[in-house]
MDTraj code that builds the backbone (N, CA, C; nanometers):
import mdtraj as md
import numpy as np

residues = "MET PRO TYR VAL ILE GLY GLY ALA CYS LEU ASP VAL MET ASP LYS ALA CYS THR GLU GLU CYS PRO VAL ASP CYS ILE TYR VAL GLY GLU ARG LYS LEU TYR ILE GLN PRO ARG GLU CYS ILE ASP CYS GLY ALA CYS GLU PRO VAL CYS PRO VAL GLU ALA ILE ALA GLN ASP ARG MET LEU GLU PRO GLU ASP GLU PRO HIS ILE ASP ASP SER SER ALA PHE PHE TYR GLU THR LEU PRO GLY LYS ASP ALA PRO ILE GLY SER PRO GLY GLY SER HIS ASN VAL GLY ASP ILE GLY VAL ASP THR PRO LEU VAL ALA GLY LEU PRO ALA ASN GLY".split()
xyz = np.array([
    [-2.2751, -2.5854, 8.8741],
    [-2.3911, -2.5584, 8.7910],
    [-2.3654, -2.6147, 8.6521],
    [-2.4381, -2.7133, 8.6124],
    [-2.4084, -2.7772, 8.4846],
    [-2.4426, -2.6935, 8.3617],
    [-2.5637, -2.6468, 8.3471],
    [-2.6039, -2.5698, 8.2300],
    [-2.6489, -2.4303, 8.2720],
    [-2.6201, -2.3345, 8.1836],
    [-2.6525, -2.1940, 8.2093],
    [-2.7137, -2.1361, 8.0830],
    [-2.8076, -2.0470, 8.0995],
    [-2.8674, -1.9763, 7.9867],
    [-2.8033, -1.8382, 7.9809],
    [-2.7403, -1.8097, 7.8690],
    [-2.6678, -1.6843, 7.8512],
    [-2.7524, -1.5727, 7.7942],
    [-2.6840, -1.4668, 7.7588],
    [-2.7481, -1.3437, 7.7145],
    [-2.8257, -1.3526, 7.5848],
    [-2.7990, -1.4528, 7.5020],
    [-2.8730, -1.4642, 7.3755],
    [-3.0221, -1.4888, 7.3979],
    [-3.0573, -1.5357, 7.5167],
    [-3.1988, -1.5594, 7.5495],
    [-3.2726, -1.4286, 7.5813],
    [-3.1976, -1.3275, 7.6140],
    [-3.2549, -1.1997, 7.6556],
    [-3.3550, -1.1481, 7.5525],
    [-3.4755, -1.1248, 7.5954],
    [-3.5851, -1.0716, 7.5142],
    [-3.6304, -1.1664, 7.4027],
    [-3.5844, -1.2922, 7.4034],
    [-3.6263, -1.3917, 7.3043],
    [-3.7184, -1.4933, 7.3712],
    [-3.6676, -1.5607, 7.4705],
    [-3.7418, -1.6583, 7.5515],
    [-3.8320, -1.7493, 7.4681],
    [-3.7747, -1.8234, 7.3769],
    [-3.8469, -1.9161, 7.2910],
    [-3.9204, -2.0246, 7.3700],
    [-3.8642, -2.0709, 7.4787],
    [-3.9193, -2.1701, 7.5718],
    [-3.9221, -2.3131, 7.5184],
    [-3.8607, -2.3414, 7.4035],
    [-3.8503, -2.4793, 7.3572],
    [-3.7750, -2.5630, 7.4600],
    [-3.6806, -2.5015, 7.5285],
    [-3.6016, -2.5720, 7.6300],
    [-3.6887, -2.6195, 7.7459],
    [-3.7891, -2.5419, 7.7811],
    [-3.8754, -2.5811, 7.8929],
    [-3.9563, -2.7055, 7.8591],
    [-3.9881, -2.7233, 7.7313],
    [-4.0633, -2.8406, 7.6879],
    [-3.9766, -2.9663, 7.6873],
    [-3.8462, -2.9504, 7.6681],
    [-3.7542, -3.0641, 7.6618],
    [-3.6993, -3.1047, 7.7971],
    [-3.7017, -3.0168, 7.8934],
    [-3.6400, -3.0435, 8.0241],
    [-3.7192, -3.1516, 8.0993],
    [-3.6566, -3.2656, 8.1276],
    [-3.7300, -3.3738, 8.1946],
    [-3.7557, -3.3501, 8.3431],
    [-3.6873, -3.2513, 8.4020],
    [-3.7057, -3.2261, 8.5451],
    [-3.7656, -3.0887, 8.5741],
    [-3.8087, -3.0165, 8.4688],
    [-3.8792, -2.8891, 8.4867],
    [-3.7966, -2.7877, 8.5657],
    [-3.6666, -2.7758, 8.5326],
    [-3.5784, -2.6872, 8.6104],
    [-3.5490, -2.5543, 8.5426],
    [-3.6232, -2.5193, 8.4369],
    [-3.6014, -2.3929, 8.3671],
    [-3.7159, -2.2988, 8.4024],
    [-3.6799, -2.1857, 8.4619],
    [-3.7765, -2.0910, 8.5159],
    [-3.7813, -1.9651, 8.4297],
    [-3.8971, -1.9011, 8.4276],
    [-3.9225, -1.7862, 8.3410],
    [-3.9156, -1.6565, 8.4212],
    [-3.8166, -1.5735, 8.3852],
    [-3.8091, -1.4390, 8.4408],
    [-3.8910, -1.3447, 8.3539],
    [-3.8604, -1.2168, 8.3604],
    [-3.9326, -1.1211, 8.2764],
    [-3.8754, -1.1149, 8.1353],
    [-3.7416, -1.1153, 8.1252],
    [-3.6755, -1.1004, 7.9955],
    [-3.5884, -1.2193, 7.9569],
    [-3.5733, -1.3173, 8.0458],
    [-3.4786, -1.4266, 8.0243],
    [-3.5235, -1.5489, 8.1022],
    [-3.4775, -1.6650, 8.0588],
    [-3.5015, -1.7907, 8.1294],
    [-3.3790, -1.8244, 8.2145],
    [-3.4005, -1.9010, 8.3209],
    [-3.2934, -1.9371, 8.4144],
    [-3.3029, -2.0848, 8.4491],
    [-3.1874, -2.1525, 8.4559],
    [-3.1828, -2.2930, 8.4952],
    [-3.1483, -2.3015, 8.6436],
    [-3.2324, -2.3709, 8.7201],
    [-3.2087, -2.3885, 8.8634],
    [-3.0925, -2.4873, 8.8796],
    [-2.9786, -2.4418, 8.9334],
    [-2.8587, -2.5266, 8.9351],
    [-2.8705, -2.6544, 9.0174],
    [-2.9498, -2.6552, 9.1218],
    [-2.9620, -2.7749, 9.2045],
    [-3.0647, -2.8739, 9.1499],
    [-3.1540, -2.8258, 9.0677],
    [-3.2554, -2.9143, 9.0098],
    [-3.2107, -2.9755, 8.8767],
    [-3.1187, -2.9092, 8.8075],
    [-3.0707, -2.9568, 8.6780],
    [-2.9949, -3.0882, 8.6963],
    [-3.0272, -3.1865, 8.6120],
    [-2.9609, -3.3169, 8.6208],
    [-2.8504, -3.3315, 8.5161],
    [-2.8141, -3.2235, 8.4498],
    [-2.7024, -3.2211, 8.3557],
    [-2.7250, -3.3150, 8.2365],
    [-2.8499, -3.3272, 8.1923],
    [-2.8799, -3.4194, 8.0817],
    [-2.8511, -3.3572, 7.9456],
    [-2.8583, -3.2252, 7.9361],
    [-2.8309, -3.1563, 7.8109],
    [-2.9446, -3.1530, 7.7109],
    [-3.0615, -3.1993, 7.7472],
    [-3.1740, -3.2018, 7.6535],
    [-3.2136, -3.0620, 7.6071],
    [-3.1921, -2.9628, 7.6894],
    [-3.2320, -2.8258, 7.6565],
    [-3.1400, -2.7598, 7.5535],
    [-3.0146, -2.7959, 7.5562],
    [-2.9151, -2.7262, 7.4740],
    [-2.9428, -2.7307, 7.3238],
    [-2.9656, -2.8459, 7.2632],
    [-2.9815, -2.8477, 7.1172],
    [-3.1115, -2.7862, 7.0660],
    [-3.2121, -2.7705, 7.1498],
    [-3.3390, -2.7152, 7.1020],
    [-3.3456, -2.5627, 7.1103],
    [-3.2475, -2.5005, 7.1727],
    [-3.2473, -2.3538, 7.1849],
    [-3.2168, -2.2917, 7.0487],
    [-3.3113, -2.2157, 6.9920],
    [-3.2920, -2.1608, 6.8581],
    [-3.1860, -2.0507, 6.8507],
    [-3.1495, -1.9933, 6.9657],
    [-3.0493, -1.8865, 6.9657],
    [-2.9182, -1.9315, 7.0303],
    [-2.9068, -2.0615, 7.0579],
    [-2.7859, -2.1203, 7.1156],
    [-2.7419, -2.0480, 7.2431],
    [-2.8382, -2.0192, 7.3299],
    [-2.8101, -1.9488, 7.4543],
    [-2.7697, -2.0417, 7.5678],
    [-2.7871, -2.1720, 7.5516],
    [-2.7640, -2.2665, 7.6606],
    [-2.6329, -2.3412, 7.6392],
    [-2.5522, -2.3471, 7.7457],
    [-2.4264, -2.4211, 7.7400],
    [-2.3892, -2.4663, 7.8805],
    [-2.2993, -2.5639, 7.8869],
    [-2.2454, -2.6020, 8.0171],
    [-2.1668, -2.4839, 8.0705],
    [-2.1670, -2.4680, 8.2018],
    [-2.1025, -2.3512, 8.2614],
    [-1.9563, -2.3365, 8.2198],
    [-1.8867, -2.4451, 8.2018],
    [-1.7458, -2.4376, 8.1637],
    [-1.7255, -2.4166, 8.0140],
    [-1.8345, -2.4153, 7.9370],
    [-1.8257, -2.3992, 7.7921],
    [-1.8852, -2.2672, 7.7427],
    [-1.9223, -2.1802, 7.8349],
    [-1.9826, -2.0524, 7.7951],
    [-1.8805, -1.9621, 7.7277],
    [-1.9289, -1.8799, 7.6385],
    [-1.8460, -1.7757, 7.5792],
    [-1.8099, -1.6755, 7.6894],
    [-1.6941, -1.6115, 7.6807],
    [-1.6521, -1.5174, 7.7863],
    [-1.7559, -1.4105, 7.8191],
    [-1.8269, -1.3597, 7.7185],
    [-1.9258, -1.2548, 7.7445],
    [-2.0456, -1.3065, 7.8234],
    [-2.0647, -1.4378, 7.8278],
    [-2.1761, -1.4955, 7.9020],
    [-2.1372, -1.5454, 8.0410],
    [-2.0099, -1.5408, 8.0756],
    [-1.9669, -1.5904, 8.2063],
    [-2.0352, -1.5225, 8.3250],
    [-2.0707, -1.3927, 8.3185],
    [-2.1446, -1.3337, 8.4308],
    [-2.2785, -1.4026, 8.4587],
    [-2.3333, -1.4725, 8.3612],
    [-2.4612, -1.5407, 8.3802],
    [-2.4491, -1.6641, 8.4690],
    [-2.3282, -1.7124, 8.4923],
    [-2.3091, -1.8265, 8.5826],
    [-2.3506, -1.7864, 8.7241],
    [-2.2878, -1.6834, 8.7773],
    [-2.3235, -1.6366, 8.9121],
    [-2.4625, -1.5761, 8.9152],
    [-2.5013, -1.5121, 8.8054],
    [-2.6326, -1.4487, 8.8007],
    [-2.7455, -1.5512, 8.8058],
    [-2.7232, -1.6677, 8.7474],
    [-2.8247, -1.7722, 8.7528],
    [-2.8472, -1.8178, 8.8965],
    [-2.7415, -1.8329, 8.9717],
    [-2.7562, -1.8669, 9.1140],
    [-2.8261, -1.7546, 9.1895],
    [-2.7901, -1.6307, 9.1571],
    [-2.8524, -1.5161, 9.2233],
    [-3.0035, -1.5149, 9.2006],
    [-3.0491, -1.5556, 9.0818],
    [-3.1918, -1.5591, 9.0522],
    [-3.2674, -1.6459, 9.1526],
    [-3.2053, -1.7522, 9.1980],
    [-3.2712, -1.8462, 9.2883],
    [-3.2404, -1.8232, 9.4359],
    [-3.1233, -1.7718, 9.4671],
    [-3.0802, -1.7687, 9.6071],
    [-3.0653, -1.6292, 9.6672],
    [-3.0962, -1.5272, 9.5900],
    [-3.1036, -1.3914, 9.6432],
    [-3.2463, -1.3419, 9.6233],
    [-3.2904, -1.2524, 9.7082],
    [-3.4257, -1.1986, 9.6950],
    [-3.4312, -1.1054, 9.5746],
    [-3.5177, -1.1360, 9.4820],
    [-3.5332, -1.0564, 9.3606],
    [-3.6157, -0.9316, 9.3891],
    [-3.5992, -0.8279, 9.3064],
    [-3.6782, -0.7061, 9.3246],
    [-3.8282, -0.7363, 9.3272],
    [-3.8952, -0.6834, 9.4263],
    [-4.0396, -0.7009, 9.4396],
    [-4.0821, -0.8316, 9.5041],
    [-3.9878, -0.9164, 9.5402],
    [-4.0195, -1.0445, 9.6046],
    [-3.9847, -1.0361, 9.7531],
    [-4.0488, -1.1189, 9.8333],
    [-4.0269, -1.1174, 9.9777],
    [-3.9153, -1.2101, 10.0239],
    [-3.8822, -1.3094, 9.9410],
    [-3.7817, -1.4088, 9.9787],
    [-3.7235, -1.4697, 9.8519],
    [-3.6084, -1.5344, 9.8631],
    [-3.5526, -1.6032, 9.7464],
    [-3.6450, -1.7151, 9.6979],
    [-3.6362, -1.7463, 9.5706],
    [-3.7150, -1.8540, 9.5115],
    [-3.6672, -1.9884, 9.5646],
    [-3.5359, -2.0034, 9.5757],
    [-3.4783, -2.1279, 9.6244],
    [-3.4910, -2.2386, 9.5218],
    [-3.5268, -2.3568, 9.5685],
    [-3.5424, -2.4737, 9.4825],
    [-3.6836, -2.5286, 9.5014],
    [-3.7809, -2.4734, 9.4284],
    [-3.9206, -2.5130, 9.4501],
    [-3.9608, -2.6474, 9.3905],
    [-3.8680, -2.7160, 9.3242],
    [-3.9000, -2.8483, 9.2728],
    [-3.9702, -2.8499, 9.1385],
    [-3.9495, -2.7466, 9.0604],
    [-4.0070, -2.7408, 8.9266],
    [-4.0736, -2.6085, 8.8979],
    [-4.0530, -2.5597, 8.7765],
    [-4.1086, -2.4286, 8.7417],
    [-4.2610, -2.4293, 8.7360],
    [-4.3204, -2.5437, 8.7070],
    [-4.4668, -2.5483, 8.7042],
    [-4.5271, -2.5320, 8.8437],
    [-4.4476, -2.5549, 8.9460],
    [-4.4952, -2.5356, 9.0836],
    [-4.5110, -2.3883, 9.1195],
    [-4.4376, -2.3005, 9.0495],
    [-4.4415, -2.1581, 9.0833],
    [-4.4884, -2.0685, 8.9690],
    [-4.4916, -2.1195, 8.8471],
    [-4.5311, -2.0380, 8.7327],
    [-4.4228, -1.9388, 8.6942],
    [-4.4566, -1.8480, 8.6059],
    [-4.3607, -1.7458, 8.5642],
    [-4.3252, -1.6580, 8.6839],
    [-4.1967, -1.6327, 8.6995],
    [-4.1503, -1.5485, 8.8102],
    [-4.1780, -1.4015, 8.7786],
    [-4.1618, -1.3623, 8.6525],
    [-4.1998, -1.2281, 8.6091],
    [-4.1060, -1.1163, 8.6485],
    [-3.9881, -1.1509, 8.6974],
    [-3.8884, -1.0509, 8.7335],
    [-3.7517, -1.1117, 8.7058],
    [-3.6527, -1.0269, 8.6839],
    [-3.5169, -1.0729, 8.6577],
    [-3.4223, -1.0226, 8.7656],
    [-3.3023, -1.0741, 8.7594],
    [-3.1966, -1.0250, 8.8475],
    [-3.1612, -0.8823, 8.8063],
    [-3.0998, -0.8050, 8.8945],
    [-3.0573, -0.6701, 8.8557],
    [-2.9639, -0.6688, 8.7336],
    [-2.8769, -0.7705, 8.7208],
    [-2.7883, -0.7768, 8.6053],
    [-2.8685, -0.7819, 8.4761],
    [-2.9615, -0.8747, 8.4661],
    [-3.0412, -0.8938, 8.3456],
    [-3.1345, -0.7746, 8.3238],
    [-3.1964, -0.7258, 8.4280],
    [-3.2880, -0.6120, 8.4152],
    [-3.2160, -0.4883, 8.3608],
    [-3.0881, -0.4753, 8.3919],
    [-3.0114, -0.3600, 8.3496],
    [-2.9475, -0.3706, 8.2122],
    [-2.9583, -0.4868, 8.1475],
    [-2.8990, -0.5037, 8.0159],
    [-2.9830, -0.4349, 7.9092],
    [-2.9176, -0.3839, 7.8045],
    [-2.9954, -0.3207, 7.6959],
    [-3.0797, -0.4241, 7.6231],
    [-3.1812, -0.3768, 7.5552],
    [-3.2712, -0.4654, 7.4802],
    [-3.1922, -0.5425, 7.3761],
    [-3.2264, -0.6686, 7.3582],
    [-3.1616, -0.7558, 7.2613],
    [-3.2402, -0.7489, 7.1314],
    [-3.1723, -0.7129, 7.0253],
    [-3.2376, -0.7089, 6.8946],
    [-3.2826, -0.5735, 6.8656],
])
top = md.Topology()
chain = top.add_chain()
for i, resn in enumerate(residues, 1):
    res = top.add_residue(resn, chain, resSeq=i)
    for name in ("N", "CA", "C"):
        top.add_atom(name, md.element.get_by_symbol(name[0]), res)
traj = md.Trajectory(xyz[None], top)
């Protein structure tokens, strides 16, 4: 997984990254954004536009954000609460719109700010 969105995005979701992503691989949960690991082309366009510096390469994340590596995969490949099946790789966030739900990890985190 090349890029991951960490906890600084929680309850902020500026979405500037979604405008910069050339392959539309950033999806909107309820409280956080998620990068689809198989759709991301590792271009890095999203990283510098994030106003809260929540985006980094998986190997460059701060230790407190490392749980978001596996959690990002879980967002796409495990069935989320209230959904009938995993999201998978739908080929772009505009194809599915806002997902409107988060992983149990993110849903259980305290409010940011």
